C-alpha positions as CSV (number, residue, x, y, z in Angstrom):
1,M,-54.3,159.4,69.6
2,G,-53.6,155.8,69.1
3,I,-51.1,153.0,67.8
4,K,-53.7,152.6,64.5
5,I,-53.7,156.5,63.2
6,Y,-49.1,155.7,63.2
7,Y,-49.9,152.8,61.3
8,G,-51.8,154.5,58.5
9,I,-49.2,156.9,58.7
10,A,-46.7,155.2,57.6
11,F,-49.1,153.4,55.4
12,I,-49.8,156.2,53.5
13,S,-46.0,157.3,53.2
14,I,-44.8,154.4,52.2
15,G,-48.1,154.8,49.4
16,L,-47.0,157.9,48.4
17,L,-43.1,157.2,48.3
18,L,-44.4,154.1,46.0
19,Y,-46.4,156.5,44.0
20,F,-43.1,158.3,42.6
21,I,-41.3,155.0,42.7
22,N,-43.2,152.7,40.6
23,K,-47.1,152.8,40.5
24,K,-48.2,149.3,39.8
25,F,-46.8,148.9,43.4
26,Y,-48.5,151.7,44.6
27,N,-52.2,150.6,43.3
28,Y,-51.0,146.8,45.4
29,A,-50.2,149.3,48.8
30,F,-53.0,151.4,48.1
31,L,-55.3,148.2,48.2
32,L,-53.7,147.1,51.5
33,T,-54.6,150.4,53.2
34,L,-58.3,150.7,51.6
35,I,-58.6,146.8,53.4
36,L,-57.0,147.3,56.2
37,G,-58.6,150.3,57.1
38,C,-62.2,149.1,55.3
39,F,-61.7,146.3,58.6
40,N,-61.0,149.3,61.1
41,I,-57.0,147.8,61.3
42,I,-55.2,151.4,60.7
43,E,-57.0,154.5,60.5
44,I,-55.8,158.4,59.1
45,F,-58.7,160.4,60.4
46,Y,-58.5,161.3,64.1
47,L,-62.4,160.6,64.6
48,N,-62.6,156.9,64.3
49,I,-66.8,156.2,62.4
50,A,-67.0,152.4,63.0
51,L,-69.5,150.3,62.3
52,N,-69.9,147.4,64.7
53,I,-71.6,144.1,62.9
54,G,-70.7,141.4,65.8
55,P,-67.2,141.2,66.4
56,I,-66.0,142.5,63.4
57,S,-65.6,146.2,62.9
58,F,-65.7,148.1,59.5
59,N,-64.7,151.5,59.2
60,V,-67.1,154.1,56.9
61,V,-64.3,156.7,56.6
62,F,-62.2,154.2,54.2
63,I,-65.5,152.6,52.9
64,A,-66.6,156.1,51.6
65,L,-62.6,157.0,50.5
66,A,-63.2,153.2,48.5
67,V,-66.1,153.8,46.6
68,I,-65.0,157.0,45.4
69,T,-61.9,155.6,44.2
70,F,-63.5,152.7,42.5
71,I,-65.8,155.5,40.6
72,V,-63.6,157.8,39.9
73,D,-60.2,155.7,39.4
74,D,-60.8,153.7,35.6
75,D,-57.3,152.8,35.3
76,F,-57.1,151.4,39.3
77,L,-60.4,148.9,38.2
78,Q,-58.6,147.7,34.9
79,L,-55.2,147.2,37.7
80,L,-57.7,145.2,39.6
81,F,-59.7,143.7,36.4
82,P,-58.4,143.4,33.2
83,K,-60.1,143.2,30.6
84,E,-59.5,140.0,27.8
85,N,-57.9,140.5,24.6
86,K,-60.2,138.7,21.7
């Protein structure tokens, strides 16, 4: 296990604490965790399944997690893209 997995554990732990303390900041922490994970900066799984396109590396596990989150969690989408009141 490398340093990336320890960073991933730290981000997940911070997100878990924020979930119980302040849900608004939890959403931002979760979004940051997803972004860092998608670009293969942090890891949460001991196997690294990455898609390399030139010098940029994408983590397939985080991309799948992001897609599932955006499909299932409507509140998270409302936070990112609020609807205008008419």
